[in-house]
BALO-8803 format. One line per 4 residues: number of its first residue (from 1); their letters; for each residue x, y, z of N, C-alpha, C. Coordinates in steps of 0.02 Angstrom, whole numbers, plus 50000, padded with zeros to 5 digits. Example, Ala and Ser with C-alpha at 12.3 -4.5 7.8 and 13.67 -1.06 7.14 Angstrom:
! BALO-8803
1) AS) 50660,49716,50390,50615,49775,50390,50660,49835,50390  50642,49888,50354,50684,49947,50357,50645,50002,50394
END
This chain:
! BALO-8803
1) MTPA) 55730,62189,51240,55759,62113,51241,55825,62087,51282  55835,62032,51292,55907,62011,51315,55963,62044,51276  56012,62073,51314,56068,62091,51280,56102,62033,51235  56145,62055,51182,56171,61987,51147,56216,61967,51198
5) NTSL) 56255,61998,51256,56301,61960,51267,56280,61922,51335  56217,61911,51345,56195,61865,51395,56201,61786,51366  56232,61775,51307,56219,61731,51283,56294,61684,51303  56287,61613,51294,56345,61568,51314,56399,61595,51273
9) GDPS) 56441,61586,51293,56528,61584,51264,56586,61608,51314  56623,61633,51290,56692,61657,51318,56674,61694,51383  56678,61669,51437,56658,61706,51496,56718,61762,51515  56772,61761,51499,56811,61808,51507,56808,61875,51466
13) SRVP) 56767,61875,51430,56771,61936,51374,56707,61967,51385  56661,61970,51433,56612,62004,51433,56603,62012,51508  56569,62093,51508,56547,62111,51571,56485,62114,51588  56443,62083,51630,56370,62095,51646,56339,62142,51623
17) PEVV) 56284,62154,51571,56245,62221,51551,56219,62242,51596  56218,62317,51605,56185,62361,51647,56129,62358,51651  56082,62353,51598,56008,62342,51593,55986,62283,51560  55941,62242,51596,55929,62182,51560,55839,62183,51556
21) TGRV) 55799,62150,51520,55712,62159,51515,55704,62081,51495  55636,62083,51529,55623,62005,51495,55567,62018,51553  55528,61937,51542,55460,61910,51572,55476,61862,51625  55450,61882,51676,55457,61862,51745,55440,61758,51746
25) RSGH) 55470,61729,51769,55447,61665,51783,55482,61651,51860  55430,61633,51928,55450,61641,51985,55453,61578,52000  55474,61551,52068,55453,61509,52102,55505,61498,52169  55466,61458,52216,55513,61465,52271,55558,61376,52270
29) NTTA) 55518,61314,52228,55564,61285,52212,55596,61266,52167  55671,61288,52150,55699,61302,52081,55706,61247,52047  55693,61199,52081,55707,61122,52035,55628,61124,51984  55572,61144,52018,55508,61139,51989,55515,61201,51935
33) LVRR) 55556,61250,51977,55533,61313,51916,55583,61298,51862  55650,61273,51865,55667,61263,51802,55645,61227,51735  55593,61168,51755,55552,61144,51717,55509,61180,51684  55479,61252,51701,55444,61297,51668,55468,61353,51642
37) LHHG) 55537,61357,51648,55571,61415,51622,55576,61412,51551  55562,61469,51507,55573,61487,51438,55647,61516,51421  55667,61510,51381,55708,61562,51337,55716,61621,51348  55748,61661,51370,55747,61730,51370,55707,61758,51445
41) EIAV) 55677,61726,51498,55636,61739,51535,55690,61751,51606  55656,61783,51648,55706,61820,51713,55672,61769,51761  55719,61726,51792,55688,61681,51848,55711,61706,51906  55663,61701,51939,55648,61721,52026,55650,61675,52064
45) INHA) 55693,61662,52096,55710,61619,52152,55712,61636,52201  55704,61586,52257,55738,61593,52328,55770,61545,52336  55820,61551,52324,55876,61471,52331,55940,61512,52379  55960,61492,52436,56031,61511,52465,56076,61465,52438
49) DIDR) 56129,61499,52435,56197,61435,52410,56180,61399,52353  56178,61430,52284,56145,61383,52228,56213,61344,52219  56196,61285,52203,56245,61219,52191,56244,61229,52117  56313,61188,52105,56331,61205,52022,56279,61158,51962
53) ETAQ) 56246,61109,51991,56199,61093,51942,56121,61122,51944  56125,61152,51989,56062,61198,51996,56056,61265,51943  56136,61283,51950,56149,61360,51895,56171,61309,51838  56194,61270,51806,56202,61233,51737,56106,61229,51727
57) ALAG) 56077,61196,51756,55999,61190,51729,55969,61264,51715  55975,61327,51761,55963,61380,51732,56007,61414,51666  56071,61413,51677,56109,61410,51617,56062,61393,51546  56056,61321,51552,56029,61286,51517,55974,61296,51481
61) QRVA) 55927,61340,51516,55863,61370,51488,55866,61428,51468  55946,61444,51466,55951,61523,51436,55915,61572,51455  55923,61581,51534,55874,61636,51566,55907,61705,51535  55875,61760,51541,55908,61834,51527,55949,61847,51610
65) AVIN) 55921,61822,51644,55938,61833,51723,55916,61802,51771  55950,61819,51815,55919,61778,51902,55916,61831,51964  55857,61824,51962,55851,61874,52034,55838,61825,52099  55881,61819,52148,55876,61793,52195,55847,61819,52257
69) AADS) 55788,61795,52315,55780,61817,52367,55828,61813,52420  55873,61760,52412,55905,61728,52461,55983,61758,52434  56032,61752,52471,56108,61746,52448,56126,61705,52415  56148,61691,52357,56168,61656,52322,56225,61621,52322
73) ITGR) 56262,61660,52386,56322,61625,52413,56332,61658,52488  56317,61620,52540,56305,61636,52578,56367,61653,52629  56422,61625,52609,56511,61619,52633,56508,61563,52686  56448,61518,52692,56458,61463,52727,56502,61397,52700
77) YPHE) 56485,61400,52635,56547,61330,52609,56523,61370,52525  56590,61344,52487,56593,61375,52427,56578,61347,52385  56500,61374,52374,56467,61332,52312,56491,61366,52227  56495,61320,52191,56521,61355,52127,56472,61379,52088
81) GPLA) 56393,61379,52085,56346,61384,52066,56345,61458,52043  56344,61511,52084,56335,61562,52065,56413,61586,52019  56458,61574,52029,56527,61601,51977,56489,61571,51915  56464,61496,51909,56454,61478,51835,56400,61521,51806
85) LVER) 56363,61545,51842,56306,61600,51810,56334,61650,51784  56375,61682,51838,56404,61741,51805,56452,61763,51763  56492,61684,51774,56548,61692,51697,56521,61680,51626  56453,61661,51649,56413,61633,51586,56371,61719,51554
89) GIPL) 56408,61761,51588,56360,61819,51569,56294,61824,51588  56272,61793,51644,56184,61782,51659,56186,61825,51726  56176,61895,51717,56161,61932,51775,56131,61898,51824  56143,61910,51887,56128,61876,51946,56126,61936,52003
93) IDGV) 56054,61933,52022,56047,61992,52067,56027,61968,52148  56067,61988,52186,56052,61933,52270,56017,61990,52312  55974,61954,52355,55979,61962,52425,55899,62039,52414  55854,62017,52361,55808,62058,52357,55746,62067,52403
97) GEEI) 55759,61999,52448,55708,61983,52490,55636,61928,52476  55605,61910,52503,55558,61857,52492,55483,61902,52476  55496,61964,52477,55419,62020,52476,55413,62012,52382  55486,62004,52363,55475,62012,52280,55418,61965,52252
101) FARL) 55421,61889,52278,55352,61864,52261,55290,61894,52267  55286,61940,52303,55205,61954,52307,55211,62043,52263  55261,62047,52234,55266,62105,52187,55259,62095,52114  55294,62016,52106,55296,62014,52020,55266,61939,52020
105) HDGL) 55220,61953,51956,55188,61873,51941,55203,61856,51875  55202,61788,51845,55247,61751,51797,55215,61801,51740  55238,61800,51704,55237,61843,51622,55237,61907,51628  55250,61940,51704,55274,62026,51689,55321,62040,51667
109) RIAI) 55319,62073,51627,55382,62111,51590,55409,62161,51646  55467,62138,51652,55509,62185,51709,55586,62213,51675  55615,62269,51716,55682,62281,51684,55737,62280,51745  55803,62241,51749,55861,62256,51788,55896,62310,51777
113) VGNH) 55906,62355,51823,55955,62427,51801,55987,62411,51833  56045,62397,51844,56114,62406,51897,56088,62350,51946  56070,62373,52013,56063,62330,52060,55975,62328,52079  55938,62379,52035,55867,62385,52036,55835,62344,52002
117) VLVG) 55774,62318,52024,55712,62285,51990,55659,62332,51963  55648,62349,51905,55587,62386,51899,55527,62375,51858  55481,62376,51866,55425,62359,51832,55388,62427,51800  55389,62431,51742,55389,62516,51711,55434,62558,51751
121) DERV) 55428,62613,51773,55450,62657,51807,55474,62643,51892  55443,62602,51895,55438,62592,51983,55488,62544,51984  55508,62564,52061,55573,62517,52063,55535,62471,52126  55526,62415,52111,55494,62352,52169,55548,62324,52216
125) ATGR) 55611,62322,52181,55672,62287,52232,55735,62305,52225  55765,62288,52265,55839,62318,52259,55898,62258,52294  55952,62250,52248,55984,62193,52286,56055,62206,52275  56095,62154,52268,56158,62142,52251,56166,62111,52189
129) RQTP) 56199,62151,52146,56225,62135,52077,56300,62097,52099  56295,62033,52082,56363,61987,52096,56390,61997,52019  56457,61995,52018,56503,61999,51981,56563,61927,51976  56592,61911,51965,56653,61853,51968,56696,61889,52028
133) ATVR) 56713,61939,52022,56760,61958,52072,56720,61961,52146  56660,61969,52148,56617,61993,52212,56612,61897,52232  56588,61866,52181,56579,61786,52202,56647,61746,52228  56693,61773,52182,56755,61740,52206,56792,61753,52286
137) ARME) 56765,61809,52308,56786,61833,52361,56747,61795,52421  56690,61809,52404,56648,61761,52453,56648,61685,52450  56679,61654,52406,56717,61578,52398,56776,61588,52427  56809,61638,52446,56876,61630,52465,56876,61618,52544
141) VAER) 56825,61664,52577,56779,61686,52635,56762,61615,52654  56711,61569,52605,56696,61508,52622,56742,61470,52634  56791,61459,52575,56851,61397,52580,56885,61394,52659  56881,61461,52697,56927,61477,52738,56887,61448,52807
145) GLDD) 56822,61443,52787,56775,61408,52852,56750,61347,52838  56781,61306,52796,56752,61271,52772,56759,61200,52813  56816,61188,52862,56822,61139,52893,56783,61153,52961  56779,61206,52959,56703,61231,53024,56660,61191,53008
149) QIGL) 56627,61205,52954,56562,61180,52927,56550,61122,52926  56608,61073,52904,56620,61009,52905,56621,60975,52954  56639,61004,53021,56650,61003,53084,56574,61018,53110  56525,61037,53106,56462,61060,53134,56426,61015,53095
153) FAVG) 56439,61007,53032,56385,60956,53002,56388,60892,53031  56446,60872,53054,56464,60799,53084,56439,60799,53149  56435,60851,53193,56428,60863,53242,56347,60853,53241  56324,60905,53226,56242,60894,53210,56208,60828,53193
157) ALEY) 56248,60793,53143,56206,60744,53137,56217,60680,53186  56287,60688,53216,56291,60631,53265,56247,60640,53329  56236,60704,53344,56205,60718,53412,56106,60708,53387  56108,60699,53331,56021,60690,53319,56030,60615,53311
161) LRDQ) 56076,60570,53291,56072,60507,53288,56073,60488,53371  56111,60541,53417,56107,60507,53487,56054,60523,53529  56013,60572,53515,55952,60613,53541,55886,60569,53518  55881,60566,53468,55821,60553,53421,55821,60468,53436
165) DVSL) 55764,60452,53467,55751,60367,53469,55701,60338,53425  55732,60351,53371,55698,60322,53320,55759,60276,53274  55738,60229,53233,55793,60189,53191,55799,60213,53127  55879,60245,53119,55912,60267,53044,55921,60227,53006
169) TQLS) 55932,60152,53041,55965,60101,52985,55918,60053,52962  55845,60047,52982,55809,60009,52947,55739,60028,52955  55696,60007,52913,55613,60023,52890,55577,60000,52934  55575,60005,53016,55544,59974,53062,55456,59984,53058
173) DMPD) 55438,60016,53027,55374,60030,53005,55348,60004,52943  55385,59965,52913,55363,59947,52841,55318,59899,52838  55267,59918,52817,55193,59879,52809,55220,59794,52763  55201,59745,52780,55201,59684,52735,55164,59691,52671
177) LQLS) 55211,59697,52621,55204,59698,52561,55200,59634,52510  55226,59606,52543,55232,59535,52523,55284,59552,52444  55336,59590,52456,55358,59586,52410,55449,59572,52437  55472,59533,52357,55530,59509,52363,55571,59540,52305
181) LRGR) 55642,59564,52334,55658,59588,52274,55744,59545,52246  55757,59485,52307,55799,59462,52309,55822,59441,52223  55896,59450,52209,55906,59433,52137,55897,59476,52086  55872,59536,52103,55841,59590,52049,55887,59654,52062
185) QVLV) 55890,59691,52009,55924,59754,52027,55846,59797,52028  55850,59864,52061,55804,59908,52077,55834,59981,52039  55790,59995,52010,55790,60090,51977,55773,60112,52036  55793,60156,52065,55748,60229,52097,55770,60285,52077
189) VASG) 55700,60316,52042,55687,60382,52006,55664,60433,52050  55701,60485,52067,55684,60540,52092,55676,60607,52061  55642,60652,52075,55641,60715,52021,55684,60751,52037  55735,60770,51996,55799,60800,52001,55817,60868,51949
193) LDDQ) 55864,60875,51951,55862,60946,51880,55893,60916,51822  55921,60845,51824,55945,60813,51780,55915,60735,51755  55855,60745,51789,55830,60671,51782,55809,60655,51729  55779,60700,51688,55763,60658,51614,55806,60649,51588
197) DDLA) 55876,60706,51570,55933,60660,51534,55961,60604,51557  55974,60596,51629,55995,60532,51658,55949,60485,51639  55904,60480,51640,55843,60433,51641,55846,60411,51552  55841,60465,51521,55847,60447,51445,55920,60409,51423
201) VLRG) 55968,60407,51446,56041,60399,51434,56041,60326,51472  56006,60318,51515,55989,60251,51555,55959,60213,51488  55915,60221,51477,55874,60180,51426,55904,60176,51353  55932,60242,51353,55971,60238,51274,56045,60170,51280
205) SGYI) 56047,60155,51347,56108,60126,51343,56092,60043,51351  56018,60044,51333,55995,59961,51337,55982,59921,51397  56005,59987,51467,55997,59935,51522,55932,59933,51548  55886,59976,51541,55812,59969,51571,55793,59884,51534
209) QEQR) 55795,59905,51462,55748,59848,51430,55786,59777,51421  55870,59775,51453,55889,59723,51453,55882,59677,51531  55895,59727,51570,55902,59715,51643,55833,59706,51662  55798,59746,51631,55715,59735,51684,55723,59755,51757
213) PFVI) 55754,59804,51781,55751,59817,51838,55667,59836,51881  55670,59819,51940,55615,59830,51978,55623,59912,51975  55564,59947,51967,55575,60026,51960,55523,60056,52007  55542,60092,52062,55524,60138,52109,55524,60213,52080
217) GVDT) 55464,60245,52083,55467,60311,52080,55456,60352,52139  55505,60402,52149,55506,60427,52222,55459,60508,52209  55398,60497,52238,55358,60563,52231,55340,60566,52150  55370,60627,52133,55360,60655,52051,55397,60626,51999
221) GADV) 55454,60591,52042,55481,60546,51995,55459,60480,51952  55381,60469,51982,55351,60415,51945,55318,60472,51881  55305,60521,51874,55292,60560,51817,55348,60551,51765  55424,60573,51800,55468,60567,51760,55485,60503,51730
225) LLDQ) 55465,60441,51747,55462,60391,51728,55417,60375,51679  55356,60392,51674,55311,60395,51630,55322,60435,51553  55342,60501,51584,55374,60535,51525,55424,60505,51467  55451,60456,51503,55513,60417,51462,55484,60364,51437
229) GVSP) 55412,60333,51457,55403,60281,51428,55402,60205,51493  55419,60238,51552,55434,60180,51591,55376,60174,51650  55350,60122,51657,55303,60127,51702,55325,60101,51776  55306,60137,51824,55355,60125,51884,55311,60047,51930
233) DLVI) 55351,60003,51937,55304,59957,51990,55286,59977,52067  55339,60025,52087,55310,60060,52148,55318,60139,52155  55274,60173,52192,55279,60249,52211,55278,60258,52285  55327,60288,52300,55335,60308,52365,55346,60385,52368
237) GELT) 55316,60423,52421,55335,60483,52434,55280,60522,52480  55264,60569,52486,55191,60614,52507,55154,60618,52471  55168,60620,52400,55103,60602,52334,55049,60643,52333  55080,60726,52360,55039,60780,52343,55035,60790,52254
241) DVSD) 55095,60796,52249,55106,60817,52180,55116,60774,52127  55105,60709,52136,55104,60658,52102,55042,60633,52045  55053,60637,51976,55003,60635,51947,54944,60573,51949  54890,60589,51924,54844,60515,51944,54869,60472,51879
245) EALQ) 54896,60478,51828,54917,60431,51788,54980,60396,51819  54999,60430,51854,55072,60393,51874,55050,60335,51962  55000,60351,51979,54993,60325,52023,54925,60259,52008  54910,60270,51957,54875,60215,51911,54915,60151,51885
249) AADL) 54961,60179,51857,55006,60129,51832,55060,60101,51875  55057,60113,51928,55096,60082,51994,55060,60014,52017  55103,59962,52028,55068,59902,52083,55065,59919,52131  55113,59950,52168,55118,59960,52246,55129,60035,52244
253) IIAH) 55095,60061,52302,55098,60141,52317,55100,60159,52406  55163,60187,52424,55183,60198,52502,55171,60262,52497  55134,60287,52547,55115,60350,52570,55171,60355,52631  55211,60429,52635,55265,60404,52662,55260,60470,52717
257) GHGA) 55257,60472,52785,55257,60539,52812,55317,60526,52877  55309,60581,52921,55364,60588,52974,55337,60570,53033  55354,60525,53074,55336,60522,53154,55280,60501,53145  55232,60530,53201,55153,60505,53199,55105,60573,53143
261) EEPD) 55156,60611,53105,55105,60644,53067,55069,60602,53001  55025,60620,52984,54978,60590,52930,55009,60610,52854  55042,60561,52814,55066,60592,52765,55026,60622,52728  55055,60684,52691,55017,60753,52663,54960,60710,52589
265) GMAR) 54977,60654,52564,54949,60631,52519,54898,60564,52536  54901,60579,52597,54836,60523,52619,54751,60532,52604  54731,60584,52607,54677,60624,52605,54646,60607,52540  54704,60618,52481,54685,60621,52424,54698,60538,52401
269) LAIS) 54732,60502,52414,54721,60438,52413,54666,60389,52448  54642,60425,52482,54568,60404,52532,54517,60422,52485  54510,60475,52454,54473,60490,52412,54450,60467,52356  54506,60436,52322,54509,60429,52270,54519,60344,52279
273) EVEH) 54509,60315,52335,54503,60218,52345,54560,60201,52309  54621,60218,52313,54682,60190,52274,54705,60157,52329  54726,60102,52320,54752,60044,52374,54800,60073,52374  54841,60064,52455,54886,60096,52452,54921,60072,52528
277) HRLS) 54994,60088,52549,55019,60069,52603,55034,60134,52644  55044,60138,52710,55090,60200,52739,55145,60161,52776  55186,60222,52788,55266,60207,52809,55277,60268,52850  55285,60258,52906,55336,60315,52951,55390,60310,52952
281) FDGS) 55427,60362,52921,55504,60372,52935,55516,60439,52935  55574,60444,52967,55603,60526,52985,55642,60546,52939  55660,60502,52882,55705,60521,52806,55662,60541,52780  55712,60551,52714,55676,60578,52650,55649,60509,52604
285) SMDA) 55594,60520,52558,55572,60470,52535,55617,60436,52489  55666,60464,52475,55719,60438,52436,55759,60383,52476  55788,60407,52527,55817,60363,52583,55767,60322,52592  55700,60308,52609,55651,60265,52609,55653,60213,52551
289) AMLL) 55670,60230,52507,55659,60174,52453,55724,60143,52459  55776,60182,52449,55847,60128,52446,55847,60093,52500  55812,60095,52564,55822,60070,52623,55787,60014,52613  55715,60017,52571,55666,59964,52564,55708,59909,52518
293) AQER) 55741,59938,52458,55773,59915,52406,55812,59856,52451  55858,59887,52473,55914,59850,52519,55884,59796,52559  55824,59808,52598,55803,59759,52643,55764,59713,52603  55740,59712,52547,55699,59659,52516,55741,59625,52473
297) GADL) 55834,59624,52474,55859,59578,52451,55884,59600,52382  55891,59680,52361,55899,59689,52300,55985,59689,52285  55975,59663,52238,56067,59662,52220,56113,59714,52192  56071,59772,52174,56096,59831,52143,56049,59877,52155
301) IVAV) 56054,59957,52170,56014,59993,52159,56043,60059,52110  55999,60063,52068,56040,60121,52021,55983,60166,52036  56031,60227,52057,55997,60297,52073,55984,60348,52023  55936,60393,52006,55910,60437,51959,55901,60487,52001
305) GSHP) 55914,60549,51977,55886,60617,52005,55927,60620,52075  55974,60575,52102,56006,60602,52160,56086,60596,52153  56096,60634,52160,56185,60669,52149,56220,60689,52225  56221,60655,52273,56232,60680,52336,56313,60707,52321
309) SLDD) 56309,60772,52346,56391,60801,52353,56402,60833,52426  56452,60852,52429,56461,60897,52496,56410,60941,52517  56392,60986,52460,56355,61043,52459,56295,61005,52468  56274,60959,52455,56192,60937,52476,56182,60926,52540
313) FLGQ) 56254,60880,52585,56246,60857,52639,56254,60923,52681  56286,60976,52668,56295,61035,52723,56233,61103,52722  56183,61072,52659,56143,61126,52647,56085,61096,52695  56069,61019,52722,56026,61001,52744,56017,61008,52815
317) DRAL) 55952,60996,52835,55957,61002,52916,55962,60957,52966  55983,60933,53017,56018,60895,53054,55989,60810,53040  55934,60826,53029,55881,60769,53030,55887,60709,52961  55879,60762,52910,55893,60749,52843,55965,60736,52825
321) IATR) 56016,60774,52849,56093,60744,52853,56103,60682,52882  56065,60667,52944,56072,60616,52967,56059,60536,52933  55994,60551,52906,55977,60487,52888,55997,60468,52808  56019,60542,52778,56055,60526,52728,56127,60494,52705
325) MVTR) 56158,60514,52782,56214,60489,52792,56210,60407,52801  56165,60397,52859,56167,60334,52869,56133,60274,52820  56089,60313,52771,56069,60256,52727,56125,60254,52676  56156,60305,52652,56223,60276,52603,56267,60251,52639
329) LRVG) 56261,60246,52707,56327,60205,52742,56292,60135,52723  56226,60109,52733,56197,60057,52735,56188,60023,52674  56162,60062,52614,56171,60037,52554,56218,60051,52513  56278,60083,52536,56333,60096,52489,56356,60049,52435
333) HILV) 56356,59969,52479,56403,59920,52440,56349,59892,52376  56282,59928,52348,56242,59898,52321,56227,59970,52297  56233,60022,52298,56201,60094,52263,56257,60114,52211  56224,60134,52138,56262,60157,52101,56231,60228,52057
337) DARG) 56251,60280,52035,56231,60324,52009,56196,60302,51926  56151,60316,51920,56135,60291,51837,56193,60332,51799  56224,60375,51823,56278,60416,51754,56328,60355,51752  56334,60320,51803,56401,60269,51814,56369,60223,51782
341) VSRI) 56299,60214,51788,56284,60133,51725,56296,60150,51668  56259,60213,51631,56267,60227,51581,56323,60227,51545  56382,60232,51570,56445,60250,51566,56469,60172,51546  56455,60123,51582,56490,60067,51603,56451,60010,51564
345) YRRE) 56375,60012,51540,56334,59990,51535,56325,60001,51439  56355,59948,51397,56337,59953,51333,56303,59908,51289  56254,59914,51252,56224,59859,51229,56268,59814,51173  56320,59772,51160,56351,59742,51128,56346,59684,51095
349) VRKR) 56361,59652,51046,56334,59602,51008,56396,59552,51030  56391,59517,51075,56455,59469,51101,56446,59426,51046  56510,59371,51046,56531,59323,50984,56490,59260,50998  56479,59237,51059,56436,59176,51065,56358,59208,51051
353) DLLL) 56323,59263,51047,56271,59285,51034,56264,59272,50961  56320,59312,50911,56326,59308,50846,56312,59241,50826  56361,59185,50853,56378,59127,50836,56288,59084,50841  56264,59091,50887,56205,59067,50898,56144,59092,50836
357) LVSA) 56156,59151,50832,56115,59177,50791,56125,59160,50713  56189,59144,50686,56209,59110,50635,56210,59024,50621  56192,59006,50678,56171,58938,50687,56101,58918,50691  56051,58978,50698,55996,58960,50689,55970,58979,50633
361) AIFT) 55999,59022,50598,55983,59041,50529,56009,58974,50484  56052,58935,50484,56082,58887,50459,56033,58822,50470  56002,58825,50521,55962,58765,50552,55905,58772,50525  55865,58848,50509,55815,58847,50471,55828,58844,50404
365) LIVV) 55877,58859,50375,55881,58822,50304,55882,58756,50293  55900,58718,50350,55914,58657,50323,55825,58634,50334  55792,58651,50383,55722,58636,50395,55674,58642,50331  55687,58697,50317,55664,58725,50259,55686,58672,50190
369) FIVS) 55722,58669,50189,55757,58629,50150,55711,58552,50145  55710,58523,50199,55689,58460,50220,55606,58450,50210  55573,58506,50224,55514,58507,50190,55482,58533,50146  55524,58555,50104,55514,58593,50027,55523,58554,49977
373) EPLR) 55473,58502,49944,55493,58454,49893,55520,58518,49828  55488,58567,49797,55512,58595,49762,55601,58613,49769  55636,58635,49803,55685,58633,49817,55737,58570,49818  55702,58512,49837,55730,58454,49818,55738,58425,49750
377) LIVR) 55694,58443,49715,55682,58430,49636,55748,58470,49597  55760,58539,49625,55810,58569,49609,55857,58547,49626  55880,58522,49680,55942,58497,49702,55965,58429,49666  55909,58405,49656,55911,58339,49607,55929,58336,49532
381) GFRL) 55908,58400,49516,55921,58417,49462,56007,58442,49429  56011,58472,49480,56095,58483,49492,56141,58427,49495  56110,58385,49535,56154,58330,49551,56156,58295,49477  56087,58267,49429,56105,58238,49385,56135,58269,49307
385) TF) 56138,58339,49316,56167,58386,49267,56251,58372,49286  56271,58379,49352,56345,58384,49362,56373,58301,49369
END
């Protein structure tokens, strides 16, 4: 089973164990895989340049080890995710190749011995076992080349904006929804590594109950909302993985596609005869949701499941980089992260509200006294006595 020193604690006092055993849990989509992981399992992923949030999510599931088909840190930019894993004593095996997914299936018990992955006595893969020293060395290389990467990122985004005959600042193909959000706040929820926690904290602060924002679920973010007891007003995305319950709960549904491509979920919607609209937009569904809210007059956009950082931008292709960058420039004056809202929004009893409550109670007592004959008789008795 999992060695004792894979648990969390003081990272400076541990050396990764030589042998680790556990059952496999694999997936190409790390975000989706994290939701299926159980304590003590070995996560098999295909994730180049692991960011810190992904590493924290894997560590939070207390995995026995992580086997990565790709390189956890390529040296293009200094991600802190791999260091967060190995410093917690979680073995990290890199570069085993995508064929690992054909050789391992969920639930299969395997062993990691040094750099090798074994099923029984058979070696099925070999990679590079990372340590704090090897990760830091790659981070130093990446730090030296970071300026170049940022330059390439900016140039690539600008070239895309110049070369493509598309509008990245407005939703020109938006269907007529007869929807006005003027004077309202909008909560946009996408599926992310911390989406459930962020939404739970937001609910606990009293924000959703008191502000009653217009709620948009981006793809499976609609199911995240339902899990927290919140029904989406609108669901937007490719809609291939959204549950039927989430689609039925929404008042509006928008199937998002790119260019002339038919959205992946259109066939499903046609079969189910669910009323829906179609949107063609070259950016992500999250970007489309934010632009929609801004164009319809929203006073404030609160985002859950989207924590853009330099790592997020550098890791995307040119089209997504351009749309994400321009979208945030366009809506930045009304965009706030859910974590920030939960920190500044607190349910407090104001003095004015307390005074109104006391006044209402006194008024109620007076009314009861006026209409109650027994109470008047008691008062008359006291007056005669004294």
